Every structure is written in structure tokens, then in C-alpha cells.
N, C-alpha and C positions, 0 to 999 in steps of 0.2 A: 652554357652556350656550346653548340656543336663546333667541332673542329673543322678547319678548312681542308679541302681535298689534298691528300698526300701527307697529312700530319696524323700520326698515330701515337697512342700511349703504350709503349712497350714495357714500361716499368713504373713503379710508384714514384721514383725519383723524377722521372720525366714528367709525370702528371703534376708534380708539385713544383716544377721549375718555374721561376719567374720569367726568365728569358730563355726561349726554347727554339727559336728558328734563326736562320742566318739573317733574315730581314730585320728581325728584332734586334739582333746584335749590332747590325750596321746602324740602325736608327738610334739605338742606345748610345753607341760610340759617337755619332754625330751630335746628339744632344749634349753629351759630356764635353765634347770639343767646343760647342757653341757656348756652353755655360762657363767653362774655365777660361775661354778667350774673351769673356765679357769686359774685363778691364781695358781691352784694346779699343772698344767702341762705346763705352759707357762713361759718362762724366762722374766725377768723384761723388757728387751728391746722389747720383743713381746707385753707386756701389754701397753707400751708407743705407739707402732704403732696402736694397736687396739683402744686405747683411742683417738688418732688423727683421726682414721677412723670414730669413733662414732661422734666426733665433726663435721667432714665433712658431715656425713649423715644428721645431723640436718640442716646444712646450705643448702644442696642440696634439701632436702624435702621442705624447704621454697621456694627455687627457683622453684621447681616443681609446687607448688600451683600457683605461679605467671605466669610462662611460660607454663608449661605442661597442667594445667587445665584451666586457664583463658586466655591463649594466649597473655599475655602482655610481650613482649620481654624485658628482663632486662640484661644488661651487666655491672652492677656496684655493684654486690652483696657483694663483699669483702668490699666495702665502708660501707655498713650497718653493717657488722660484726665488723668493726672498731668502729662504734658508740657504739655497745653493749660492746665491750672490754673496751673502755675508760670510758664508764658510770660506769661499775663495778669497774675499777681502781680508779676513782674519789670518788665514794660512799664509797668504803671500806677503801681506804687509807686516803683520806682527811677528810671524815666525820665519819668514823668508823661504818658505817651501816652494819648489819649482811649480810653475803654473799647471802643467799637465797632470802632475800628481794632485794638485789642488782641485783640478777639474773633476777627476774621478772621485775624489773624496767628497766634493760637493754633492755629486749625484748620490753617493752612498748615504751621506748624512741626511739629505732630503728624503731619500727612500725610507730610512729608519724612522724619521719623524712621521712619514706617511703611514708606517705600520702602526704607530701609536694611535693615530686618529682613525685607522682602518679597523681597529679592534671592535668597535660597535657594529660593524657591518654584519656580524653574525646574528645580532639581536634586532637591528633596525634596518630598514631599506626604504627606497623611494624618497619621499619628501622628508622623512625623519633623518635619513642619512645625509641628505643635502644640508639640513640644519646643522648637523655635526661638522660637516666640512666648512660651513660658513663660520662656525665657532673657531675652527682651526685657523682660518684666515685672520680673525681678529686677535686670537691669542698670540699667534706668531708676531704680528705687527706690534702688539702691545709689548711683548718681550723685547723686540728690537728697539723700540722707543725708550724703554725704561732700564735696560741693562747697559747703561751708559759706559761703564768701565770697559766693556768689551766692544760694543757696537757704536759707541759715541753718540747714541741717541739721534736727535733731530739734526745734529751737525753732519751726519753722514760719514762715510769712509771713502778714502781715495784708494783706487786700485790701479796698479801698474799694468801696462799692456803685457800680453802673454809673451813668453820668450822660450827659446829652446837653445840652451847654451848661450853663445854670444849673439844668436840671431833673435831679433826682437820684431814682433808683429806690431809695428808702431806707425803704420800708414794705412790708408783706406784700402789699398790693393792687398796688402798683407793680411789685414783683418778679413777682407772678403774671402780670400783663399782658406783661411783658418776656419771661418764660420761655415762656409759652404762645404768644406771637407767633412767637418763634424756632422753637419746636417745630413749629408749623403750617407754616412755610416749609420746614423740613427734611423734614417728611413729604410735602409737595407735591412737592419736588424729587426725592426718592427714588422716589416713586410714578411720576412721569413718566420718570425714568431707567430704571426697571425695565421699563416698557412700550415703550421705544424701542430703537434699534439697539444701544446699549451694553449694555442689560439683556439682550437676546437673545444677544449675544456672551458675556456672563458665564455665562448658562445653558448655552450650548454648551460652554464650557470646563469647567463643573462636571460636565456629563453625560459628556463624552468629549473630553478635551483633544486626543487624537490626531486624532479625526475633525474637530474644530474647526480644527486646523491644516491639514488637508487641504482644508477648505473655504475657506482663505485668511485665517483669523483669526490675527492675531499673538498667540499665546497668552501669551507672556511680557509683552508690553505691557499686555494686559488684566488679567493677574494683578497687575502693579504698579499699574495704575489702581485696581483693587479695593482693594489695600492702602492706596493714598493716600486714596481716598474714605472707606473705613471708618475710618481713623485720623483723617482730617479731622473727621468728625462726632464722634469720641471727643474730639478737642481742643476742639470747640465745646461739648460737654457739660461737659468739665472747666473751661472758662472760665466758663460760667454757674454751675457749682457753686461755684467759687472766690469769685465776687462775692456769691453767695447766702449762702454760709456765713460769709464775712467773715474767716476765718482757716483756713489749710490746713497740713497736715503730710503726710508720706509715709504715715502711718497711715490716711489717708482713702482710699487707693488700694491696697488689699491684693490678694493673689492670690485670696483668698476672694471678693472682689468680682468678679473676672474670671470665676470659676467661676459665680457667681450670674448674670451676664449671659448666659453660654452656656445655662444652665438655663432662664432666662426665655424666651430665643429658641426653645428646643426646645418648651417648654410652649405658647408662642403659635403657633408654626408657622414652620418654616424656609422661606425663599424665597417668602414672601407679603408683600403690602403691609400687610395688617391684622394679621398675626401678632405683630409686635413691640408694637403698640398693645394688643392683647388680652392678651398675656402680661404686659406691664409693668403694665397697668391692674389685672389680677386679682391678680398677685403683689405689686404695690405696695400695694394696699389691705390685703392680708393682712399683709405684713411691716412696713409703715410705720404702719398704724393698728390693725387688728384684734388683732394679737399684743401690741404694746407698750401699747396703750391699754385694751383690753378684757380679753383672755384672761390675760395675765401678771399684772396686778394681782388678778384674781379668784382665780387659783391661789395667789398669795402670801397672800391673805386666808384661804384655807382651812386653811393650816398642815398640809397633808397630805404634800406632797412636800418633798424637801430644799431648802435655800436656793438652791443653784446650778441646780436643775432648770429653773426657768422661764427663766433666761437662755439655756439651750441649746435651748429649745423651737423657736425660729425655724428654725435649720438642720435640726433633726430633721423638722419638718413640711415644709419645702421639699424635703428629700431624699425623703420619702415621696410628695409630689406629683409629683416628678420621675420616680420609679419607676413610679407608676401611669400617668403620661402616656405613658411609653415603652411600657408594656405594653398599655394600653387604647386609646390614640389617639396613635400615633407621629407623625401629621401635625399634631398640635396643635389648639389651639382654633380656628384659622382653618378647618380642615376641618369641625369641628362647626358653625361658623357657616355654611359653604357648604351643608351638609346641611340645616340649619334653613331657609335661604332657599329651597332647592329644594322642601322638603317643604310649606312653607306658601305657595309661590308669591309670595314677597316681591320682586316685580319691581323696585320702586324701589331695592332694596338689592343688586341683582344684579351691579353692576359696580364 
């Protein structure tokens, strides 16, 4: 997209900057002020929903690195979230390790597990690689359910709320600030990653791995790096979810959840920085608030449909939205946002 009048690229750093004009800085500051002041005008239930949306954003941006940028199809993302969640539970509960150290450790452990299942990516791709990641999902969940001496199996594990010294994140407001803060850092990191050398290498591998190898890109190394980073963020999301929920079982990380993350990413827009945020924000409000709080109670009060009808309404609506998205706008909400900016010349939002 062409630049507005008066804006020029005088250096490579200027061209790669995410926030580059005074207007953008003002709008960005206003957005942060509005976001972090949200506990002043949002009920506690709303803060819980936004916290869950923040956790989901971290998981989906990790999946976006793997699928959207590097083109490595993964349908077992919830399994790697489970690795991060149980790593945090074990480190904090069993060994008494401080939460923030456990948070980073959970991401690293999930990333290393992701490297193991990313090894086949050099030999297989597409549908066959997707089958490999599905196997990862079921293997991880099987280990969690049967390694009872460590994970306590189906009984689950209790996880204390995060703390920093004597300060405990033990309320909805404190949890909100913790999760949104970590989410903002993850979004900033992935946005810069996508715009840099590593992001361009990922895109080259995604578009044509043979051509990328001819240009001197170590395809296998970058595929493994994508698996590590994608699963690292899944582990971070799982760690935040564990301390936010307070108690976890393997039932919190199902295969349906992995499918949900892929669908949200497609609806938001593959391979874009804003796609995961738009997809999670839109579908999160629908699945976490509109359906369970507004629509399902209204349908149950009408006594028109069978008892079990409303409980299956969420997957049905999500599937319908998924089909419509693939048919009408396969490039997702991110493309619609780009068209909107171009149509109305919203230059401050153009980058």
C-alpha cells in the first residue's frame, strides 16, 4: 500500500517500524489506556471472558507462526497447551518453583516437545504432517492420563494463582492485568518476528520450500524453529490457563479445542499479524459470552427445542461461520480490515 502524503521511508528501520507516525502513537496510547482501564467499567464476569480471550490469542498466534507463516499444518495445538499447563502445575505445586520461572519453563518444555513432533516435517508435509500432529495430541493426552504418579491422571492437578514475592494474582482484576500484559508482549514479539529476517524465511518456506532452499535458506532448521516457537506460545498459553483456572485435567485440552484454534485462525486470517486477534476476539465473544450467556438461556426459556439442542448450538454455529468464511472470504477478517482501511483512507491504521 502506498504511503500517505508527507510520509517517507528514509531508512530500512523506518520501513520496518510497526508504529511510525505521531497519529499512530497517539491512537496506540489511547488504545492501551482504554484496555488497561477496562476493570473500571467492566463487570467481573466480563474480565474473566477477556482474560480467556487473551489466553486464546497467545495460543493462536503460536499456531499462526507454524501454520500461517511457515505453512506447517498442525492440528494438535491443544496438546502442547496441555504440556505447558502441566509443566506449570508440577513445577509450582510439587517443587515450589516461582510462577514466572515456571511460565518460561512451560514454554520451553512445550517447544522442545514440539521439536520432537516437528522432526517428520522434513519428510512429510500437508495432510500427512497434519496426521502427525494429531498423533501428538493423542499421545500427549494419553501420557497425562496414565502417568498418574506425576500428573495424577483423571483426578487432575490444582494450581495456585501466580505470585511475585508476596504479591498474589488472586482476583479477577489482577488476573486480567497479568494475562493482558503477557498477551501484549507475545503479540509484540510475534509481530516483530514476522516482519524480520526469520519471518521472511518462514514465508519463503511456506510458499516454495525448494526455491527457499536454492536461495540458501536452511529449510529444515526453519521448520523446526517454527515448531519450537509455535509450541512455545502454546505452552505459555497453557501455563496462564492453568493458574487462571486453578485446577486442570486432560479434559481441558481436547482434540475439539485444537480444531477450534485452526478454525479461529482461518476466520481471522492466516499469515497476518492482526488475523489471530480479530479471529479470537470475534469468535471468543461469540463462544464465551453471546452463546452461553444470552442465546442459550433464551432458547431454553422458550421450550421450543429439545433439551440437548442448545448445548450443541456452539459447535453448529462455529461450523456454519467456518464454511461461510471459507466460501465468502477465504483470506479472513484481516483482509476485510485491509479493504476497509483502503476504502476509507484510514492512514493511521495502515501499518
